[in-house]
N, C-alpha and C positions, 0 to 999 in steps of 0.2 A: 680734646671731643670734639665729635663732629656738631655741624650745623643741621645734620636730617638724623629723625631715628629711623636708620639703616640698619641698625643692628637687630635681629632677631631672635626672639629664644620660644623655642617651642616646646611643651611640658604637654603629653600626653594626659588625658583627665583618669584618672584611677585606674591605671593603665593595665594590671593583672587583671583586677576586678573585673573591668570595664570588658574587656574579650570574653570574659568567659559570661557575662550577662549578656551579651552578643548572641556567642555560639549557643546561648542555651532559653529559649524562650521564655520558659516555667520561673526563671529568677530575675528576668528583667522587672524592675521596680522594686526588688528585694534586696535586702541585705546578704550582701557576699563581704567573705574571709578567706582570702590564698593566703595560704605557706604551711609551713611545715606542723601535721596535725600531731604529732607526739606531745608527750610529757612537759618535753623541752623547746616545742617548736615555737616559731615569733610569725608575727603578720607581716607577711610583704606587703601586701594592699588591701585596703578595705573599699570597698562600695560607699560611695556617698550616704545611701542610706543605712551604712554601717556606719559609720562613723557620726551619726545623730546617736547613739549611743553609746557612743566615747571612744571608740575601735581604733586605733591609728597604727601606722608601719611601726615595725620593730617592738610592737607588743607583746607582751608572753601571750603566745596560745590561750593558758588557761584562763589568763584575765580576763580575753577579748567572751569566750564562752561564758563564762559570768555577767559580762556585760549584756551579749549578745547573743541569749541561748539557743534563738531561733532562726539563727543566722545560717545560712548555705557556708558548709568551712569544705573549703575544695584543696585540695594537692596540686602545685602548679604545674603547668604545662609551658617548659620555656620552648620547647619546639615552638609552637605556635607562634609563643611570644616575638620568638629573634622573627619569625615567619615575617611577620606584622612590622616589626622594628625595620626589616631591608625596605620593607617595601615605603616605607614613612621615609626613612633616610634617603631612600630614590628620589622620592620626590624634594625633599630637601635642598638633593645635589642639583635640580635643575633648575632652583634660583639660584647658585653662586656655587662655584668651587670651594670654597671657602666655608666648609660646613664643620663644625666642631660637635661631636657628640660626646654626652656626656654620660649615658648609658641607654639601655635598651627605647625609654621613651622620652628624652629629655634632648635637646641639643643646641647650640647657638651658632645662627646662620650670617656672614658679611652681605649684605644684600646689593650694598655698592660694589664689590667686589664682581659681583655678575651683572654687574650693571640693570639691576633687576627695578632698583629703589634709589632715588636722588634726592626725594622730598617726602614731605609728609602725605602729599596725598598717594605717589606713587607707593610711598611704604605700606598704607594702608590699603592698595589694593593688590598688595603681595601678599598681605597676610590671609585679608578675607580668602583670597584666590587657595592661598593653602588650606586653609579650613574645609574649603568645600570639595576641595581632591581629595584631603585624607577622608574626610566621609564618603565622599562616593567611592573609596578604591578599598578601606580596610572597614566601612561601617561603626567606625570610633569616632570620637571627639579629641578635640586635642585645644589648646589653650594658646594666643600668641599674644608675646610680652612684645612692644618694639620701643629702641631709645636710641639715644647716641651712644649707648658705654652694656659692656657686657652684663654689670652690676644692677644700671636700670632695668636692664631689656629684662632680667629674672624678676626682680619686683614686679615690673608691670605686666610678665604673665601670671604671677601670683594673685593679684589683683582680677585677673580677666576669669581665673577659676569658678565654673567648670563652663568650660565654652565657649569662651570669649574673645573677645580682643581687647587689649587696653593699647595704648601708642601716651607716651610720655612726650611732650614736645620739647626740645632744647629750649632753654631759659626760665623754666620751669619746675626744673629738680630741684631747687634746693627748699621751696615753699612744700613741695610735696612730700620730703624727706623727713623734714622740721618734726612734726609732729609723731612720726612714726617712731616705735619702742628699738630699743639699739637692737635687739635680737634682727632686727627686719636685714641689716648689712652683713654681710659675708663674713664668716671667720668670727663673728661674736655668738657663740655658744651657753651654755649655760654656766657655766665656769667665769667665763668673762664677764657674763651680763649680769653675774652675782657680784662680782669683783667691782664693777663701774656701779651699780647699785649704792653699792657699800660707801662710795665716793659720791653718794648724791644725785649720780648720773642715770636718767631711764628713758631720755629720748633723745635721736639723732641730733637736735637743735641743742641741746645741753651739753653732747659732745661739742660741736663746733664752738659754743660757749666757753668751756673747760681749758680748750687753748692746747697747742700742741705739746709742750712743756709739760703740762700736767697729766696728759696720757702716757707720755714717754715713762716720767715719775710710776704712775698707777702700774702700767701695763710691761714697759720695759720698751727698747728703742723701737726694733723692727717692728712690732705688733701698735704699738704709740703712733709712729708715722704711721703707716697703715689705714690704721683706723680714722684718725685724722681727715688723712686726705677722702677719704669716701663719705667720710660728712659732709663734706663740703663737694660732693659727687662729683669728685675728679676720680676717671678710672679710666686707665689708657691703654687696660691688657687687649689684645688684637684678639681677632679669631683664629683659633692654631687648624689648619685643618686633618692634623693625622696626630694622634696622641701615640707617643711612642709605650709599645705594650713592654714592660719591664718584668713579667713572671706570670705564669700560666700555673694556675693550682685548683686541685679540688676537695673537697672532704665533707665527711658527715658526722653528723653529731645522732647518738645514741639514744633511745629512750630508754634501755637500760644499760646500766654501766657492764662494759665488757673486760671479765677478772679473765679467760682461759687467755694462756699467753699464745697459746694453736692458733686461737679466732683471730686474736690481734694481728697477730701477723701478715694470715691471709686477707685480712681488710685492707692493711697497708698493700698488700701486693693487688690490688683489687683497683684500690685508688692510685696507683702508680700506672696501671694500665690506663684507667680513665683517662688520667694526665698525659699519660701521653697520644690517646685518642686526642685530645683539645690540639696540644701542641703542632702535630701533623698535620691536623684541620686546619691549623693557621700557615702552615708554610712553616712552621720554626724549628731551631731545635734548641737544645741550652744546656751548658754544662756544670748547673750548681744544682745538688738535687737538695729540697729541703724537706724534711720530718716535722710534722704539726703534732705534738699531743696533748688536750686538756686530761687533767686526770680528776677523780673522783671529788678531792677537794678543790678544785677549780683553778690548780695550778696549771700554767701551760709552757710546756717545755718544746725551743726549736732546738733541731742542732742540724747541720746542713755539711755537703760534701763536696768538691769541687773536681771535676774530672778535670784529664788531658785536655779534652777537645769537647765540645758541644756533640750532643747526641741526641737520635730522635727512638732510638730504640729501647724496648717495653723491656726486654730483657737488662739492659746495664744499667735503667731506671728501679727497676724491682730490686735488683740486687743491691743497689749503691743506698736505698732506702731500706733496706733488710738490714745492711750493716749499721745504717743511724737507729733503727728500732734496736739494737742489740745493747745500746750505750742509755737506754732509759727503761728503769724501773716503771713497772704498771702494776705493782703488786697487788695495788689497792684499788683499783677497775680505771677503766680510759672511759670519757663521756664524748671525745672526739676525737678523731683522727685527719690529717691531711697532708697531701705531698704534693708536693711544687718545684716546678722549674724555674729557675734566673739564670740572667746571665745569656739572654737570649740570643741566637742570629738564624741567617735564612739559611744554612749552610749547616753540613755536617762534619765532622774529622774524627773519626772511631780509629780507634787504636785494636784493630780487629785482633789480636790476640787477647788483650783483656777481653773483647768482648764475645770472643768465643768462648774464653771461659767463665764468661758471666754466663752466658746460655747453658754450657754443660752442668755448670752448679745448681740454674734455676729446674733443668729438667731435672737432676737427680734430686732437687727438692721437692718437686712436684710427683714426683713418684712414690718418694716418701710418704708424703702427704695422703696419696691418693691409696695408698696401702693402709695408713693409720686410719685412714676415711673406712676403708673395707674392713679393717679389725674391729672397730669400735664406732659404727653407724651413731648412735644414740648419745654419743659423751657430747656434742655440742649441747644436742637441747636440753640434757640433765646439767650443763652449766647453766642454761641460760632460756631458760623453756619462755617466757614471756617475747623475747627478742624471735624466738620460733616462728611463733602463734603470729608475730606482725608479718613474718616474712610469708609464711601460709597466703594468709589473707591478704593484708592488705597493700603489701608490695608489689603483687599480682595486680590486685583491684583495686588501683588509689582513687581515692573519690573526688568525684570529676574528672577523668581522664575518658580516654572517648573506649567506646568498644562496638562490635557486629557482631548481630544476634543470626542466623542461618533465615530464620523464619521473621522475626522483629525487623532485623536491618539496624539502622544507627541507633545508636543511645550513646549514654553517659550514666557512671557508676553513681550512685546516690550513697553508697555505702556498702559495707562488708564485714564479715564476722561468721562465727561460729558456723563457720562452713556453707553460710549464704553470702549472694551479692546482689543487692539489689538496682537495677538500671531502669532509667527513663528514658525512654525511645522519645525521641526530638532533633531535630537539625534546626541549623540558625534560621532555615525559610520557613518553617513549619509552625503551627499550632503549639502550642504545649502539648506534652506528650504524657502518654500514659506508664504507671510503673510499672515495673514484675521481678520477681525475686527467682532467682534462679540457684542453685548447687553449685560452688567455686569451681567443679571439674566439668562442667556440664559441657559437653563437646561440643553444642553449637552454639557457643559464646568465645570470644576470641577479642584479645586486645585490638582498638585500630588506631587510624590516623587522624588528627582531626579534622573537620570538612572546614572549606575557607568560608570565613563569617559574610561577603557576599557574592552571587552568582553571577560568574563570566557569561557574557553572551557568547557563543561561538564565532559570530558573524565581527565580534569585537577585536581586529585586532593590533588597538592603539596599546594596550594594555590598563587602558581604564575601566574599571568595571560600573554594572550596573545592575541594579534591586534596592527592594528597601532599606534603609541602615537600621541594624539595630539598635536599642537603647542603651548609651552606656551610661 
């Protein structure tokens, strides 16, 4: 363990929901829930105002609506979130070359490795400056924890929420951890917590008092040793700058089970194309194609096929995913489909003959599907009318997404259905805007890109943004 609190953990506050509040003046200070809005959707993030009602991440969206019926429910805008995340990670990398991202809104930083901090005072200054820079550049807030280890820095940032900074000084760790519940420690989930509770252990102090042998008896060798070390505040894990990507995948959950085998096949092809787009965006290729199918009874099947060499060719991935689907029974209906690529590399080694054959087969299949669609244009709608209704309105006008009207300017979708879309016209730096309703096929209304949360001055060449931060 270090002698100074030079490991920093940043956790952005209610990230997705805060970004939505900052971009939508009418939602600031109000309950906002971001996630999948369908019958099987789950909450990705809830604003602090929504958490008052008991809404939290990973909760079924239907339950969230019962708890907070008057909250704003929005579909995620991942493009905007990734853009903000890139800005935040850029600020972290000015502090140190050792930045370990955990997600879009969370990361560890080794301040000592960057020469940014070496004692308590310099660490506090670095943390305070980071929080100010994040607010200036993104308009959002983040909570910062500083400690001598990764485990304690994460605990500190949790204590700092929202919009705060907490430093755990070396030498105070045991006293701080002692009274905390066992679930505070990394790796102690509900099952382990219940197991410890049945053994009479509910706090971190009681873990230390139980002793290593008792923990090994209760939890097994590896988990028991690790948990005992954490209870004594021992954590020597380094900050790792790059985490190796093991796979790239995409998946969709459907509000209504898909029964039509043709449509299942088309969805798999579409997912394969999206997966390849991500693969190419990361400059990678892969040799193992994975198909994931969750059926009507929640049983989940995974099938995979390994190619001769890594590929980033969409025709090859589509063909492999199609072959895998042939071996899966979807008779009872499908509620989730996913396509992934693993065995990643940063080069391709295609078998040209196999590639050409796959492309020819894909083209032939596409021609057959096009002919079938022309001969039976209403077949899919007859099979799954509810899914078609979602496609016609909500998929084109997702709640919370950006639009532009030729007369009224920039706005965002409040909701859509029955051939109508309701839009609130406002921007991040405007007053709360007015609401208007249009036909979903109004030629003057079109989807738009998100606006920056903080207005940049043209004369500011440093990249630091000016403006009044939105509340988050």
